[in-house]
Backbone bond lengths (Angstrom), bond angles and torsions (degrees), N, CA, C in turn:
res aa  C-N    CA-C-N  psi(-1)  N-CA   C-N-CA  omega(-1)  CA-C   N-CA-C  phi
1 M - - - 1.472 - - 1.594 112.26 -
2 E 1.393 112.66 -38.44 1.465 115.95 175.92 1.518 114.64 -63.24
3 A 1.343 113.08 -28.65 1.523 117.47 -176.66 1.588 106.77 -70.38
4 N 1.343 118.31 -23.12 1.448 118.78 -177.67 1.533 112.64 -92.36
5 F 1.358 114.65 0.93 1.497 117.45 177.60 1.493 108.63 -90.31
6 D 1.340 114.95 98.50 1.506 123.57 -176.39 1.438 112.39 -92.00
7 E 1.346 115.20 -170.72 1.460 120.26 179.56 1.538 113.01 -65.29
8 K 1.301 115.78 -37.11 1.471 119.69 178.87 1.549 113.09 -59.66
9 D 1.402 112.13 -43.68 1.423 117.71 178.43 1.519 112.83 -63.78
10 S 1.367 116.10 -37.34 1.428 118.77 175.26 1.538 113.89 -60.77
11 L 1.364 115.62 -46.83 1.480 121.68 176.98 1.482 108.87 -60.17
12 R 1.294 121.13 -40.62 1.436 123.78 -179.72 1.507 108.24 -62.26
13 V 1.277 120.97 -47.97 1.446 123.60 179.93 1.468 113.90 -60.50
14 I 1.357 115.09 -43.31 1.525 120.22 177.43 1.561 108.95 -63.17
15 N 1.249 116.68 -46.93 1.509 120.33 179.02 1.548 110.68 -58.51
16 E 1.360 116.57 -41.32 1.482 121.13 177.35 1.523 108.11 -62.56
17 M 1.295 118.83 -41.62 1.487 122.01 -178.25 1.546 106.43 -64.54
18 I 1.298 118.59 -44.84 1.454 117.51 -177.46 1.549 111.67 -68.34
19 A 1.331 115.45 -35.22 1.442 119.39 179.86 1.590 108.83 -66.53
20 Q 1.267 114.98 -42.95 1.515 120.50 177.68 1.527 110.02 -63.47
21 A 1.259 118.36 -42.42 1.484 122.27 179.29 1.534 108.48 -64.77
22 Q 1.307 118.57 -45.43 1.428 120.64 175.60 1.520 115.64 -57.93
23 N 1.352 114.93 -38.73 1.452 121.29 -178.17 1.518 110.87 -69.71
24 N 1.378 115.48 -46.62 1.439 122.05 176.19 1.522 111.40 -58.67
25 F 1.385 114.16 -45.96 1.390 120.40 -179.10 1.529 113.29 -57.25
26 Q 1.311 111.91 -45.06 1.438 122.03 179.56 1.524 113.46 -63.65
27 K 1.368 116.79 -32.35 1.425 120.78 -176.90 1.505 116.32 -67.34
28 G 1.294 119.99 -13.40 1.382 120.04 179.44 1.571 118.09 166.24
29 S 1.309 111.70 -8.69 1.526 115.76 -174.33 1.567 107.64 -70.41
30 A 1.303 119.73 -12.88 1.500 117.53 178.95 1.475 112.06 -80.49
31 D 1.337 118.77 -10.85 1.470 119.10 179.60 1.500 114.14 -57.48
32 P 1.421 121.17 -44.75 1.445 119.13 175.54 1.518 114.40 -59.90
33 T 1.364 112.99 -34.15 1.438 116.80 176.88 1.492 116.34 -60.61
34 V 1.394 112.28 -46.56 1.531 121.12 176.81 1.567 107.91 -59.38
35 F 1.283 113.74 -51.69 1.509 117.84 -174.65 1.556 107.79 -61.30
36 S 1.285 119.11 -48.22 1.493 118.30 -177.47 1.495 111.20 -66.57
37 G 1.294 119.05 -36.44 1.486 119.06 176.98 1.444 113.80 -57.85
38 Y 1.253 116.07 -47.68 1.565 122.54 -179.22 1.480 111.54 -65.33
39 V 1.373 115.47 -43.40 1.507 118.86 -176.71 1.558 109.62 -66.01
40 V 1.330 117.59 -45.55 1.463 121.56 179.11 1.549 111.58 -59.95
41 A 1.397 112.02 -43.38 1.520 118.30 -178.43 1.521 109.28 -61.64
42 F 1.337 115.77 -46.28 1.483 122.39 -179.04 1.535 111.13 -63.13
43 T 1.316 114.80 -40.37 1.512 115.87 -178.51 1.532 109.56 -71.98
44 A 1.328 115.23 -40.80 1.469 117.74 175.94 1.537 115.86 -54.52
45 I 1.389 111.32 -48.24 1.441 118.32 177.54 1.518 112.82 -62.64
46 A 1.379 117.48 -40.88 1.404 122.08 177.04 1.584 110.02 -61.84
47 N 1.313 118.20 -43.50 1.425 122.04 175.96 1.544 112.12 -57.20
48 F 1.312 114.73 -43.10 1.507 119.81 177.88 1.515 113.17 -60.37
49 V 1.339 114.05 -46.03 1.416 120.88 -176.18 1.517 109.21 -66.43
50 L 1.302 116.28 -49.13 1.525 123.24 -179.29 1.506 110.31 -56.50
51 L 1.302 114.91 -41.39 1.455 117.81 -179.26 1.529 114.07 -57.76
52 N 1.345 114.71 -29.70 1.435 122.93 -179.21 1.491 116.11 -92.87
53 V 1.344 118.02 -10.90 1.544 117.48 -175.88 1.538 108.73 -121.87
54 L 1.322 122.21 -23.49 1.445 117.41 179.93 1.556 114.61 -74.24
55 E 1.293 115.27 148.50 1.421 120.70 174.81 1.494 111.76 -64.80
56 R 1.335 112.71 -37.90 1.561 119.88 175.73 1.563 105.38 -115.98
57 P 1.355 113.16 94.48 1.465 118.62 -177.39 1.472 114.27 -60.43
58 I 1.336 117.96 -25.14 1.453 121.44 179.26 1.515 114.29 -56.71
59 L 1.361 114.67 -30.13 1.482 120.82 -179.48 1.514 110.79 -69.90
60 S 1.362 120.64 -15.47 1.409 120.22 -177.72 1.600 111.67 -69.14
61 F 1.250 117.18 -21.72 1.457 119.80 -179.27 1.557 115.51 -71.05
62 H 1.333 113.60 -15.11 1.445 121.00 176.44 1.583 111.72 -62.00
63 V 1.303 118.59 -19.63 1.462 121.22 179.85 1.520 109.99 -63.10
64 W 1.364 118.95 -18.73 1.424 121.57 -175.19 1.516 110.71 -76.51
65 W 1.405 116.56 -6.50 1.517 115.23 172.28 1.509 111.70 -66.46
66 F 1.322 115.25 -14.89 1.501 117.69 175.83 1.559 110.86 -62.55
67 M 1.301 117.79 -16.81 1.508 117.62 -178.15 1.522 111.27 -66.89
68 I 1.354 113.94 -31.06 1.505 113.78 178.85 1.472 117.14 -62.03
69 P 1.366 117.82 -51.56 1.453 115.57 175.00 1.557 112.95 -68.29
70 M 1.317 117.71 -27.47 1.439 121.15 175.40 1.558 112.67 -57.27
71 V 1.343 112.34 -49.06 1.506 121.93 -179.49 1.529 107.36 -57.66
72 L 1.427 114.17 -48.64 1.489 118.63 -176.50 1.523 113.56 -62.72
73 V 1.337 114.54 -43.41 1.520 120.31 178.44 1.521 110.01 -63.36
74 S 1.335 116.79 -49.98 1.416 118.22 -174.37 1.533 111.43 -65.23
75 R 1.294 117.45 -30.99 1.494 119.72 178.28 1.539 108.87 -71.82
76 Y 1.388 115.24 -38.12 1.448 119.95 176.80 1.562 110.72 -59.01
77 I 1.391 113.75 -43.11 1.457 117.68 -176.38 1.515 107.63 -68.80
78 G 1.347 116.74 -38.76 1.458 120.11 179.60 1.582 114.89 -64.01
79 R 1.318 112.71 -36.96 1.489 118.38 -179.78 1.557 108.93 -73.32
80 K 1.328 116.01 -34.23 1.487 118.99 179.96 1.466 107.85 -67.59
81 N 1.373 117.68 -40.27 1.457 118.71 -175.76 1.588 107.72 -74.51
82 A 1.343 119.03 -32.08 1.357 119.16 178.35 1.502 115.99 -62.49
83 I 1.353 115.96 -30.58 1.418 125.45 177.76 1.477 110.61 -68.62
84 K 1.306 115.68 -34.51 1.496 120.80 -179.25 1.536 110.95 -74.41
85 A 1.346 115.08 -28.76 1.471 117.52 179.84 1.508 112.68 -65.95
86 Q 1.334 113.16 139.86 1.495 119.34 -173.30 1.524 109.19 -68.58
87 V 1.406 116.55 -38.24 1.480 120.98 -174.06 1.520 105.60 -139.50
88 R 1.325 114.33 138.64 1.497 121.01 173.77 1.477 105.83 -112.03
89 T 1.411 115.41 110.09 1.427 122.77 -173.66 1.546 110.45 -87.39
90 Q 1.341 113.54 166.79 1.448 118.19 177.31 1.514 112.75 -61.24
91 L 1.336 116.84 -33.78 1.429 118.71 176.75 1.477 116.06 -63.79
92 E 1.363 115.53 -35.64 1.474 123.93 173.68 1.474 110.86 -60.66
93 R 1.404 116.76 -46.00 1.394 121.80 -179.11 1.552 110.83 -64.04
94 L 1.353 115.18 -36.04 1.459 121.82 177.03 1.522 110.40 -59.85
95 I 1.341 114.85 -50.56 1.459 121.86 179.85 1.508 111.72 -59.66
96 S 1.318 116.72 -41.87 1.453 119.80 178.04 1.524 112.34 -63.43
97 T 1.358 114.47 -39.16 1.468 117.05 177.13 1.470 112.70 -69.27
98 V 1.297 119.94 -33.08 1.501 123.46 178.22 1.523 106.51 -60.10
99 W 1.350 116.59 -48.48 1.476 119.35 -174.17 1.506 112.00 -73.64
100 T 1.292 119.93 -24.80 1.432 122.82 171.20 1.481 111.18 -66.22
101 A 1.374 112.85 -45.39 1.513 119.11 175.96 1.465 111.87 -62.76
102 H 1.359 118.01 -34.69 1.478 121.78 173.18 1.523 112.49 -59.06
103 L 1.341 114.17 -43.00 1.458 116.92 -177.94 1.551 110.11 -65.42
104 F 1.302 117.57 -44.47 1.484 121.42 179.49 1.506 109.99 -63.78
105 A 1.290 118.60 -36.90 1.435 123.59 -175.56 1.541 106.68 -66.86
106 C 1.349 116.26 -43.84 1.490 119.15 178.57 1.453 112.81 -64.55
107 I 1.330 120.45 -40.54 1.392 124.50 175.59 1.536 114.33 -58.10
108 T 1.435 109.81 -45.76 1.443 119.59 176.77 1.505 115.66 -56.67
109 I 1.369 114.98 -44.49 1.403 122.10 -174.31 1.598 108.82 -69.40
110 L 1.352 113.14 -37.77 1.461 119.47 176.05 1.578 109.66 -56.53
111 L 1.331 112.30 -49.29 1.457 118.57 -176.73 1.561 113.04 -64.64
112 V 1.383 112.69 -38.96 1.422 117.83 178.57 1.532 114.08 -66.37
113 I 1.418 114.39 -41.25 1.455 117.70 177.89 1.522 112.84 -70.01
114 W 1.312 115.61 -42.64 1.503 116.07 177.83 1.511 111.63 -61.70
115 S 1.373 115.82 -39.20 1.460 121.05 178.08 1.591 109.67 -61.36
116 G 1.353 113.53 -46.04 1.466 116.69 -177.88 1.504 111.49 -64.67
117 N 1.323 119.38 -35.80 1.509 117.93 174.03 1.462 110.75 -64.82
118 R 1.319 123.42 -34.28 1.431 127.32 179.20 1.482 110.38 -67.67
119 I 1.283 114.87 -50.63 1.498 122.67 -177.80 1.491 113.82 -60.78
120 F 1.319 113.33 -44.33 1.507 116.76 -177.33 1.479 113.20 -99.54
121 D 1.308 115.34 6.85 1.522 121.88 175.55 1.551 109.37 53.33
122 T 1.322 117.23 55.93 1.480 124.24 -179.99 1.494 107.88 -143.43
123 S 1.280 113.00 169.40 1.524 120.21 173.17 1.552 110.78 -121.47
124 Y 1.347 112.73 0.66 1.541 115.82 -176.34 1.487 114.37 -61.11
125 F 1.362 114.65 -34.59 1.444 115.45 -174.25 1.558 112.59 -63.90
126 G 1.319 115.16 -17.03 1.484 119.71 -176.51 1.491 110.60 -65.08
127 V 1.361 120.38 -25.04 1.434 119.56 179.29 1.522 112.23 -68.53
128 L 1.271 118.28 -12.82 1.496 123.51 177.46 1.511 113.72 -82.63
129 I 1.274 117.46 -14.23 1.536 119.81 -175.57 1.503 110.25 -61.13
130 T 1.363 118.06 -56.65 1.391 120.56 -175.35 1.527 115.78 -59.44
131 P 1.339 115.71 -53.55 1.468 118.04 178.68 1.510 116.21 -56.51
132 T 1.399 111.66 -39.00 1.476 117.32 -179.13 1.525 108.17 -66.19
133 I 1.313 120.57 -47.48 1.429 122.80 -177.70 1.583 110.74 -66.16
134 L 1.335 118.68 -32.30 1.439 121.65 175.82 1.563 106.84 -66.30
135 S 1.289 120.66 -43.44 1.449 124.71 177.35 1.516 112.12 -58.94
136 F 1.361 117.47 -44.74 1.445 120.95 176.27 1.540 113.29 -62.78
137 T 1.338 114.67 -39.26 1.444 119.36 178.80 1.550 111.43 -67.18
138 G 1.322 113.63 -39.00 1.454 115.14 179.90 1.506 110.80 -65.64
139 M 1.348 119.09 -37.55 1.406 122.25 177.56 1.565 110.69 -64.34
140 A 1.321 117.38 -42.57 1.470 119.44 177.71 1.510 111.69 -63.62
141 Q 1.290 118.62 -38.37 1.458 124.95 178.42 1.568 110.70 -61.97
142 F 1.367 110.77 -42.16 1.493 117.76 -173.33 1.545 105.89 -70.02
143 I 1.321 119.06 -47.74 1.473 121.40 177.84 1.543 111.37 -57.50
144 S 1.248 117.46 -43.22 1.472 121.53 176.22 1.481 110.49 -58.48
145 A 1.315 114.50 -48.43 1.493 117.67 -178.68 1.551 111.11 -61.73
146 R 1.301 112.68 -39.46 1.509 117.36 -176.41 1.548 108.69 -67.27
147 A 1.297 115.92 -35.51 1.417 119.75 -177.90 1.493 114.60 -69.85
148 I 1.325 118.45 -44.99 1.419 122.54 -176.76 1.482 116.04 -111.09
149 R 1.358 114.01 1.26 1.498 119.91 168.25 1.587 110.06 61.73
150 I 1.303 115.13 51.32 1.441 122.35 176.08 1.594 109.58 -113.89
151 K 1.276 114.65 112.25 1.509 124.38 -170.65 1.474 110.44 -57.70
152 A 1.352 119.77 -37.31 1.451 123.63 -174.37 1.482 110.19 -58.07
153 Y 1.364 118.80 -33.54 1.459 121.76 -178.19 1.535 112.79 -88.51
154 Y 1.340 114.85 -13.28 1.489 115.34 168.07 1.537 108.48 -70.89
155 Y 1.406 115.62 -43.88 1.461 116.91 -178.37 1.579 108.44 -66.79
156 A 1.399 113.99 -35.56 1.465 113.65 -174.56 1.544 107.94 -67.98
157 S 1.247 120.69 -31.18 1.531 119.88 179.03 1.513 111.97 -63.85
158 F 1.371 115.28 -39.05 1.474 116.51 -179.92 1.587 110.02 -74.47
159 V 1.355 118.93 -25.85 1.400 122.18 177.16 1.536 107.86 -62.56
160 Y 1.356 116.79 -45.34 1.405 123.34 -178.36 1.594 110.17 -69.79
161 W 1.274 121.58 -40.49 1.471 122.17 177.15 1.483 110.97 -65.15
162 L 1.364 119.25 -40.15 1.435 120.53 178.54 1.541 109.18 -70.13
163 G 1.301 117.28 -31.63 1.443 120.41 177.69 1.561 111.58 -64.85
164 A 1.360 112.74 -40.24 1.441 115.97 176.30 1.552 114.90 -60.86
165 L 1.360 114.49 -41.75 1.419 118.32 172.44 1.518 115.18 -65.49
166 G 1.276 115.38 -33.88 1.483 121.43 173.31 1.462 112.55 -63.07
167 C 1.335 117.35 -39.26 1.488 121.16 178.50 1.581 108.70 -60.62
168 M 1.227 114.86 -46.96 1.502 116.99 -179.43 1.548 111.32 -66.99
169 A 1.372 118.24 -30.42 1.401 119.18 179.45 1.573 111.19 -68.24
170 V 1.334 114.28 -42.61 1.503 113.54 178.61 1.537 113.05 -68.54
171 C 1.343 115.63 -27.32 1.464 119.71 175.49 1.567 112.70 -66.77
172 S 1.388 113.65 -31.78 1.457 118.44 -177.70 1.530 110.22 -70.23
173 V 1.362 119.14 -19.39 1.459 122.80 177.94 1.505 110.69 -110.10
174 N 1.369 116.22 25.71 1.468 121.77 178.33 1.515 115.03 53.01
175 M 1.353 113.07 41.20 1.464 113.99 175.78 1.599 105.76 -130.88
176 W 1.397 112.75 50.43 1.442 118.26 -176.59 1.467 118.41 -59.06
177 H 1.347 117.51 -25.25 1.473 119.44 179.28 1.423 113.69 -67.96
178 Y 1.395 118.90 -16.07 1.459 119.94 176.38 1.617 111.86 -73.72
179 Q 1.280 113.99 -4.19 1.462 117.30 174.56 1.569 111.32 -60.24
180 F 1.338 114.91 -31.96 1.430 118.84 -179.30 1.536 113.32 -66.21
181 L 1.319 114.76 -34.59 1.435 119.73 -179.24 1.571 108.49 -74.69
182 I 1.376 116.76 -32.88 1.402 119.36 176.24 1.524 109.25 -68.17
183 L 1.307 113.28 -40.09 1.571 118.51 177.90 1.509 110.71 -60.30
184 A 1.306 117.26 -43.40 1.435 122.20 178.82 1.520 110.20 -62.39
185 A 1.301 117.06 -44.23 1.537 118.51 -179.42 1.527 109.98 -64.17
186 C 1.290 115.85 -41.25 1.513 121.53 179.77 1.468 108.54 -63.95
187 S 1.310 121.14 -43.47 1.426 122.75 -178.07 1.530 112.86 -62.62
188 I 1.318 115.77 -38.34 1.471 119.63 177.91 1.526 110.04 -75.69
189 L 1.294 121.32 -48.16 1.449 125.47 -177.98 1.514 113.22 -71.67
190 G 1.376 115.91 -34.95 1.499 120.99 -174.64 1.496 114.54 -94.48
191 L 1.413 116.21 -22.28 1.536 116.50 -178.80 1.527 110.24 -118.34
192 A 1.380 117.04 -57.37 1.398 118.46 -172.46 1.522 113.91 -68.68
193 V 1.346 118.94 -42.55 1.469 123.67 -178.49 1.547 108.56 -62.11
194 P 1.299 120.27 -53.15 1.478 122.75 179.66 1.529 111.42 -56.78
195 G 1.360 116.43 -37.47 1.431 121.38 178.77 1.528 110.94 -67.26
196 H 1.288 117.91 -39.04 1.430 118.94 175.78 1.532 114.65 -66.95
197 V 1.351 112.64 -34.92 1.446 115.56 176.29 1.528 112.36 -68.52
198 L 1.277 120.35 -33.17 1.474 121.40 176.51 1.546 111.72 -71.85
199 N 1.334 113.18 -36.24 1.468 117.82 -179.47 1.578 109.58 -66.60
200 R 1.303 114.84 -36.69 1.463 115.99 178.76 1.522 112.24 -69.34
201 K 1.301 115.44 -34.60 1.513 119.02 173.35 1.509 112.21 -65.27
202 A 1.379 114.57 -38.90 1.488 117.61 177.91 1.504 112.20 -59.22
203 K 1.361 117.03 -39.98 1.455 117.82 179.75 1.562 114.23 -65.59
204 K 1.308 113.53 -28.23 1.461 116.68 178.24 1.509 111.83 -72.76
205 H 1.335 116.26 -24.18 1.491 120.96 175.81 1.445 118.99 -89.26
206 V 1.369 111.81 -3.81 1.534 114.12 -178.42 1.527 107.72 -81.23
């Protein structure tokens, strides 16, 4: 039987895996994306506002502690939707691994930048946090799009990469705090909007 399994059969199996992953993804896996996109956008806007109204602007950065419950809730939603899916393919496991790596990469870059600020007694490295995280997120979106061939996530990856460049552009004119508005826009256009697109597609297949 293995001798009869030719190249055409291999391509057919791969295409079926991709189709199954797309179907499962559209059935609910976009919910954590939508949730995370809005939470990050809200937090970034709150940070921008607090920077301009607080007597001690440094306190505004404490709003980012919201990311801890956001990650926990989004992962809970993801696991709940994974249980509902009929089949969990290898591609879906790959995508999940990519986003787990993205989380650890973001945590690592935060530790590296904070350590650099301490070692060199400066705060300038902090301006690299947002563009670096945007770059990591764009990479994760691109790999996800490549794996399951969903155009919305291709577009999202470029939104994040352009956002990273935009962050450095505002820093070059000493308007670094506008990074948070860029982050908010990227979170909505690069996470929430693609998630809504996939959820609408899911309803059409129900």
